C-alpha positions, 0 to 999 in steps of 0.5 A, spaced: 714 460 856 714 460 848 708 459 844 707 452 842 705 450 835 698 448 834 699 441 835 693 437 838 698 431 840 702 436 844 699 437 851 702 443 855 700 440 861 702 433 860 709 436 859 710 440 865 707 435 869 713 430 865 718 436 867 716 436 874 716 429 875 723 429 872 726 434 876 724 430 882 727 424 880 733 428 879 733 431 886 732 424 889 738 421 885 742 427 887 740 425 895 742 418 893 749 420 891 750 424 897 749 419 901 753 414 898 758 419 898 758 420 905 758 412 907 763 411 902 768 414 908 765 410 913 767 403 916 760 399 915 762 394 921 763 400 927 760 406 924 766 410 925 771 413 919 774 408 915 781 408 912 778 413 906 775 418 910 781 418 915 786 419 910 782 425 907 781 428 915 788 427 916 790 431 910 786 437 912 788 437 919 795 437 917 794 443 913 790 446 918 795 445 923 800 448 918 796 454 917 794 456 924 799 452 928 794 448 932 797 443 936 794 436 934 796 429 935 795 422 932 794 416 936 795 410 932 792 404 936 793 396 934 789 391 938 793 386 942 791 379 941 785 380 937 788 375 931 787 369 937 780 372 938 777 371 931 781 364 931 778 361 937 771 364 938 770 366 931 769 372 926 762 375 929 765 375 937 771 378 933 766 383 930 762 384 936 770 386 939 771 391 934 765 394 936 765 395 942 772 398 942 770 403 937 764 405 941 769 406 948 774 410 943 768 415 941 766 416 948 773 417 950 774 423 946 771 430 944 766 431 939 771 435 935 776 429 935 776 424 930 776 416 930 777 412 925 778 404 923 783 404 919 783 396 917 783 389 921 784 391 928 788 398 927 784 404 929 787 412 929 785 417 933 786 425 931 786 429 937 785 437 937 788 442 941 792 437 946 800 438 948 804 432 947 804 430 955 796 430 955 796 427 949 800 421 951 796 420 957 789 420 953 793 415 949 794 411 955 787 412 958 784 409 950 789 403 952 785 402 959 778 403 955 780 398 950 782 393 955 775 395 959 771 394 953 774 387 951 773 385 958 765 385 957 765 382 951 764 375 953 770 375 958 774 375 952 780 380 953 785 384 949 789 390 949 791 395 945 798 399 944 797 406 942 803 410 939 803 418 939 806 423 934 804 430 934 802 433 927 807 438 924 804 441 918 811 440 914 811 433 914 806 428 909 801 424 911 805 418 910 811 420 914 806 422 920 803 415 920 809 411 919 811 416 925 806 414 929 806 406 927 813 406 930 811 409 936 806 404 936 810 398 935 815 401 940 809 401 945 807 394 943 814 392 945 814 396 952 807 393 953 810 385 952 816 387 956 822 386 951 
């Protein structure tokens, strides 16, 4: 440390203590910023990824699929009859139902898979290392899990329509989501018998 000028007003031990205090404050602020950045990608209601977090993971997944050729599938799920639950039973009941659905989805996939709530009553699941046949079977299993989860919330039942699309590293995230959305709406029509 450089010699301090002879100035009785300058207390070197006080300056060192102040520097240490400021270092501790900076470290705490950095920790809080990292925590806030992580929470920005999580849906506060269901505690799974939100749309922002999902978009980031989908982009990363597409890059991985393109580079390594790993098989992956996007399952897009829309709840059937959810608006009626909110309208008839209130938003607290709807929120409880969304939480139950999120828990069911997370419990039915592997830790390496990704579950997100895109908004409202729409969920997405990214499944890794799965072929198309198994992905479609998994989507049907997730539909059944949603029906089971919703039946447990005060006997109020909703369904879920799941559309699948295999990730293709040559397509944009928007193209992948659009394809899954179309598959989901086709499934919704099929479930209605149209």
